[in-house]
SEKE-455208 format. One record per residue (C-alpha): residue number from 0; chain; x, y, z. Coordinates in steps of 0.2 Angstrom, whole numbers, padded with zeros to 4 digits. Layout:
BEGIN
+-----+----+-------+-------+-------+
:   i : ch :    xx :    yy :    zz :
+-----+----+-------+-------+-------+
: NUM :  A :     X :     Y :     Z :
...
+-----+----+-------+-------+-------+
***
This chain:
BEGIN
+-----+----+-------+-------+-------+
:   i : ch :    xx :    yy :    zz :
+-----+----+-------+-------+-------+
:   0 :  A :  0838 :  0741 :  0336 :
:   1 :  A :  0832 :  0735 :  0319 :
:   2 :  A :  0837 :  0717 :  0323 :
:   3 :  A :  0827 :  0718 :  0340 :
:   4 :  A :  0811 :  0724 :  0330 :
:   5 :  A :  0814 :  0710 :  0318 :
:   6 :  A :  0816 :  0697 :  0332 :
:   7 :  A :  0800 :  0703 :  0340 :
:   8 :  A :  0790 :  0702 :  0324 :
:   9 :  A :  0797 :  0684 :  0322 :
:  10 :  A :  0790 :  0679 :  0339 :
:  11 :  A :  0773 :  0671 :  0337 :
:  12 :  A :  0759 :  0670 :  0350 :
:  13 :  A :  0745 :  0657 :  0351 :
:  14 :  A :  0732 :  0658 :  0338 :
:  15 :  A :  0714 :  0659 :  0342 :
:  16 :  A :  0711 :  0641 :  0336 :
:  17 :  A :  0725 :  0634 :  0347 :
:  18 :  A :  0718 :  0643 :  0362 :
:  19 :  A :  0700 :  0636 :  0359 :
:  20 :  A :  0708 :  0618 :  0358 :
:  21 :  A :  0717 :  0620 :  0374 :
:  22 :  A :  0701 :  0627 :  0383 :
:  23 :  A :  0691 :  0612 :  0376 :
:  24 :  A :  0704 :  0600 :  0382 :
:  25 :  A :  0704 :  0608 :  0399 :
:  26 :  A :  0685 :  0607 :  0399 :
:  27 :  A :  0684 :  0588 :  0395 :
:  28 :  A :  0697 :  0584 :  0408 :
:  29 :  A :  0687 :  0594 :  0421 :
:  30 :  A :  0671 :  0585 :  0416 :
:  31 :  A :  0680 :  0568 :  0419 :
:  32 :  A :  0689 :  0573 :  0435 :
:  33 :  A :  0676 :  0583 :  0445 :
:  34 :  A :  0664 :  0568 :  0447 :
:  35 :  A :  0678 :  0556 :  0451 :
:  36 :  A :  0684 :  0568 :  0465 :
:  37 :  A :  0667 :  0570 :  0472 :
:  38 :  A :  0666 :  0551 :  0473 :
:  39 :  A :  0683 :  0550 :  0482 :
:  40 :  A :  0677 :  0563 :  0494 :
:  41 :  A :  0661 :  0553 :  0497 :
:  42 :  A :  0671 :  0537 :  0500 :
:  43 :  A :  0682 :  0546 :  0512 :
:  44 :  A :  0667 :  0552 :  0522 :
:  45 :  A :  0659 :  0535 :  0522 :
:  46 :  A :  0675 :  0527 :  0528 :
:  47 :  A :  0677 :  0540 :  0542 :
:  48 :  A :  0659 :  0538 :  0548 :
:  49 :  A :  0661 :  0519 :  0547 :
:  50 :  A :  0676 :  0521 :  0558 :
:  51 :  A :  0666 :  0531 :  0571 :
:  52 :  A :  0653 :  0518 :  0571 :
:  53 :  A :  0666 :  0505 :  0575 :
:  54 :  A :  0673 :  0515 :  0589 :
:  55 :  A :  0655 :  0517 :  0596 :
:  56 :  A :  0652 :  0499 :  0595 :
:  57 :  A :  0668 :  0494 :  0603 :
:  58 :  A :  0666 :  0506 :  0618 :
:  59 :  A :  0647 :  0501 :  0620 :
:  60 :  A :  0654 :  0483 :  0621 :
:  61 :  A :  0667 :  0488 :  0633 :
:  62 :  A :  0653 :  0496 :  0644 :
:  63 :  A :  0642 :  0481 :  0643 :
:  64 :  A :  0657 :  0469 :  0648 :
:  65 :  A :  0661 :  0480 :  0663 :
:  66 :  A :  0643 :  0479 :  0669 :
:  67 :  A :  0643 :  0460 :  0667 :
:  68 :  A :  0659 :  0459 :  0677 :
:  69 :  A :  0651 :  0469 :  0691 :
:  70 :  A :  0635 :  0459 :  0691 :
:  71 :  A :  0626 :  0473 :  0683 :
:  72 :  A :  0623 :  0464 :  0667 :
:  73 :  A :  0610 :  0469 :  0654 :
:  74 :  A :  0593 :  0462 :  0656 :
:  75 :  A :  0577 :  0463 :  0645 :
:  76 :  A :  0586 :  0461 :  0628 :
:  77 :  A :  0581 :  0445 :  0621 :
:  78 :  A :  0584 :  0437 :  0604 :
:  79 :  A :  0573 :  0450 :  0595 :
:  80 :  A :  0584 :  0464 :  0601 :
:  81 :  A :  0581 :  0482 :  0605 :
:  82 :  A :  0587 :  0498 :  0597 :
:  83 :  A :  0590 :  0515 :  0605 :
:  84 :  A :  0596 :  0532 :  0599 :
:  85 :  A :  0608 :  0545 :  0606 :
:  86 :  A :  0611 :  0563 :  0601 :
:  87 :  A :  0628 :  0570 :  0603 :
:  88 :  A :  0630 :  0589 :  0604 :
:  89 :  A :  0647 :  0597 :  0609 :
:  90 :  A :  0653 :  0580 :  0615 :
:  91 :  A :  0638 :  0578 :  0627 :
:  92 :  A :  0628 :  0562 :  0624 :
:  93 :  A :  0609 :  0562 :  0627 :
:  94 :  A :  0603 :  0544 :  0627 :
:  95 :  A :  0585 :  0538 :  0624 :
:  96 :  A :  0586 :  0523 :  0635 :
:  97 :  A :  0580 :  0507 :  0626 :
:  98 :  A :  0563 :  0501 :  0631 :
:  99 :  A :  0564 :  0486 :  0643 :
: 100 :  A :  0583 :  0485 :  0644 :
: 101 :  A :  0589 :  0487 :  0662 :
: 102 :  A :  0605 :  0483 :  0671 :
: 103 :  A :  0607 :  0470 :  0684 :
: 104 :  A :  0598 :  0475 :  0700 :
: 105 :  A :  0599 :  0493 :  0694 :
: 106 :  A :  0608 :  0499 :  0710 :
: 107 :  A :  0623 :  0507 :  0700 :
: 108 :  A :  0622 :  0505 :  0681 :
: 109 :  A :  0611 :  0517 :  0671 :
: 110 :  A :  0609 :  0522 :  0653 :
: 111 :  A :  0608 :  0540 :  0658 :
: 112 :  A :  0604 :  0552 :  0673 :
: 113 :  A :  0619 :  0545 :  0684 :
: 114 :  A :  0634 :  0555 :  0690 :
: 115 :  A :  0647 :  0542 :  0689 :
: 116 :  A :  0655 :  0540 :  0671 :
: 117 :  A :  0660 :  0522 :  0676 :
: 118 :  A :  0642 :  0517 :  0679 :
: 119 :  A :  0632 :  0528 :  0667 :
: 120 :  A :  0632 :  0525 :  0649 :
: 121 :  A :  0630 :  0542 :  0642 :
: 122 :  A :  0644 :  0549 :  0653 :
: 123 :  A :  0655 :  0534 :  0649 :
: 124 :  A :  0653 :  0537 :  0630 :
: 125 :  A :  0657 :  0556 :  0632 :
: 126 :  A :  0673 :  0552 :  0641 :
: 127 :  A :  0680 :  0538 :  0630 :
: 128 :  A :  0675 :  0546 :  0614 :
: 129 :  A :  0680 :  0564 :  0616 :
: 130 :  A :  0684 :  0567 :  0598 :
: 131 :  A :  0666 :  0563 :  0593 :
: 132 :  A :  0658 :  0580 :  0596 :
: 133 :  A :  0642 :  0580 :  0586 :
: 134 :  A :  0630 :  0568 :  0577 :
: 135 :  A :  0616 :  0555 :  0579 :
: 136 :  A :  0619 :  0537 :  0584 :
: 137 :  A :  0608 :  0522 :  0583 :
: 138 :  A :  0614 :  0507 :  0594 :
: 139 :  A :  0606 :  0489 :  0592 :
: 140 :  A :  0607 :  0477 :  0606 :
: 141 :  A :  0602 :  0459 :  0605 :
: 142 :  A :  0604 :  0445 :  0618 :
: 143 :  A :  0613 :  0456 :  0630 :
: 144 :  A :  0626 :  0462 :  0617 :
: 145 :  A :  0629 :  0476 :  0605 :
: 146 :  A :  0626 :  0469 :  0587 :
: 147 :  A :  0628 :  0485 :  0577 :
: 148 :  A :  0629 :  0504 :  0577 :
: 149 :  A :  0624 :  0517 :  0564 :
: 150 :  A :  0630 :  0535 :  0565 :
: 151 :  A :  0628 :  0551 :  0556 :
: 152 :  A :  0642 :  0563 :  0560 :
: 153 :  A :  0639 :  0582 :  0561 :
: 154 :  A :  0624 :  0591 :  0566 :
: 155 :  A :  0611 :  0579 :  0559 :
: 156 :  A :  0593 :  0582 :  0564 :
: 157 :  A :  0587 :  0564 :  0564 :
: 158 :  A :  0595 :  0547 :  0569 :
: 159 :  A :  0599 :  0534 :  0557 :
: 160 :  A :  0583 :  0523 :  0554 :
: 161 :  A :  0593 :  0507 :  0557 :
: 162 :  A :  0586 :  0492 :  0567 :
: 163 :  A :  0592 :  0476 :  0574 :
: 164 :  A :  0584 :  0468 :  0558 :
: 165 :  A :  0596 :  0477 :  0547 :
: 166 :  A :  0611 :  0470 :  0556 :
: 167 :  A :  0603 :  0453 :  0555 :
: 168 :  A :  0601 :  0454 :  0536 :
: 169 :  A :  0617 :  0464 :  0533 :
: 170 :  A :  0608 :  0477 :  0522 :
: 171 :  A :  0600 :  0494 :  0523 :
: 172 :  A :  0590 :  0504 :  0511 :
: 173 :  A :  0603 :  0517 :  0506 :
: 174 :  A :  0594 :  0528 :  0494 :
: 175 :  A :  0610 :  0535 :  0487 :
: 176 :  A :  0622 :  0528 :  0474 :
: 177 :  A :  0632 :  0517 :  0486 :
: 178 :  A :  0632 :  0509 :  0503 :
: 179 :  A :  0633 :  0523 :  0516 :
: 180 :  A :  0626 :  0537 :  0506 :
: 181 :  A :  0608 :  0543 :  0505 :
: 182 :  A :  0600 :  0553 :  0491 :
: 183 :  A :  0601 :  0569 :  0500 :
: 184 :  A :  0620 :  0567 :  0503 :
: 185 :  A :  0618 :  0561 :  0521 :
: 186 :  A :  0632 :  0549 :  0525 :
: 187 :  A :  0628 :  0535 :  0537 :
: 188 :  A :  0642 :  0525 :  0545 :
: 189 :  A :  0639 :  0507 :  0551 :
: 190 :  A :  0648 :  0494 :  0560 :
: 191 :  A :  0647 :  0480 :  0555 :
: 192 :  A :  0646 :  0487 :  0537 :
: 193 :  A :  0629 :  0486 :  0530 :
: 194 :  A :  0627 :  0484 :  0511 :
: 195 :  A :  0615 :  0493 :  0500 :
: 196 :  A :  0599 :  0483 :  0498 :
: 197 :  A :  0581 :  0482 :  0504 :
: 198 :  A :  0579 :  0486 :  0523 :
+-----+----+-------+-------+-------+
***
């Protein structure tokens, strides 16, 4: 019994100084790692939004190509181009049709308001992009083709303020610390990728 008591007395715990040093080291590591992790999460979200913009651009191009093949090609989109927006809520696309841009003779193809997903842009997009449930989209058209797409995923209240000129210049006025990030934390995905710079 005496030996057990002596063994217990011989064991030492951490001193207060040792505990303070360990806590300080943990604090320094946290101060270094937290901003790095936030940056990694932001980069991941930007990459995801860019991927969504790429899918939207690809499918818009597919739709326009189908219309061309059916002699319902896009008209009224010259070299200056037009921009239109779409709001996606629960997978349903509400498209604000681009001013002056029409399809062929207008017998079949429509931007919105049709009933056939093969001939109506908003129904076609809802069908082919079933995983994209909520967000705001800006599509830029020029000379009958889709030249760029910008997207804010989630329940954003306003569409990205991207225009054909941004895709001509390759830059956008991202107010955050990097391309794809606004100062309020909003992530804007683009395809082709726009760089941070003057609008």
